[in-house]
C-alpha positions in Angstrom: 9.5 12.0 4.0 9.7 10.0 0.8 12.5 7.9 2.2 10.4 7.1 5.3 7.4 6.2 3.2 9.4 3.7 1.1 11.0 2.3 4.3 7.5 1.8 5.7 6.3 0.2 2.4 9.2 -2.3 2.7 7.8 -3.5 6.0 4.5 -4.6 4.4 3.8 -8.1 3.2 4.5 -8.8 -0.5 0.8 -8.5 -1.6 0.2 -5.3 0.2 3.5 -3.9 -1.0 2.6 -4.7 -4.6 -0.9 -3.1 -4.3 0.4 0.1 -2.7 3.2 0.5 -5.2 0.8 0.1 -8.1 -1.4 2.7 -6.5 1.6 5.0 -6.0 2.3 4.6 -9.7 -1.2 6.1 -10.3 -2.7 2.9 -11.7 -6.4 2.7 -11.7 -8.3 0.2 -9.5 -9.3 -1.8 -12.5 -5.7 -2.2 -13.6 -4.6 -3.1 -10.0 -7.5 -5.6 -9.9 -6.4 -7.3 -13.1 -2.7 -7.5 -12.1 -3.4 -8.8 -8.6 -6.3 -11.1 -9.6 -8.8 -9.6 -7.0 -11.9 -7.5 -7.5 -11.9 -3.7 -7.6 -13.8 -3.6 -4.4 -11.1 -5.7 -2.8 -8.5 -3.4 -4.1 -10.3 -0.4 -2.6 -10.7 -2.1 0.8 -7.1 -3.3 0.8 -5.8 0.2 0.0 -7.8 1.6 2.9 -6.2 -0.9 5.2 -2.7 -0.6 3.7 -2.8 3.2 4.2 -3.8 2.8 7.8 -0.9 0.3 8.3 1.5 2.7 6.7 0.3 5.5 9.0 0.9 3.3 12.0 4.3 2.1 10.8 5.5 5.7 10.1 4.2 6.9 13.4 6.2 4.1 15.1 9.3 5.0 13.1 9.0 8.6 14.2 8.7 7.5 17.9 11.9 5.4 17.7 
């Protein structure tokens, strides 16, 4: 499952990949915000969207 997750993460664009990897490293939204140069609310919104993308990517990988 971990291998599949990281394969799915590799399919994201660079910005989304950076955000999700920071989140997976258990960084706080404030720290992700500072590193990425976006607001904390933008981090929150992006993470919701990124997790949805990852679910979709992983589902497609299972169907292949």
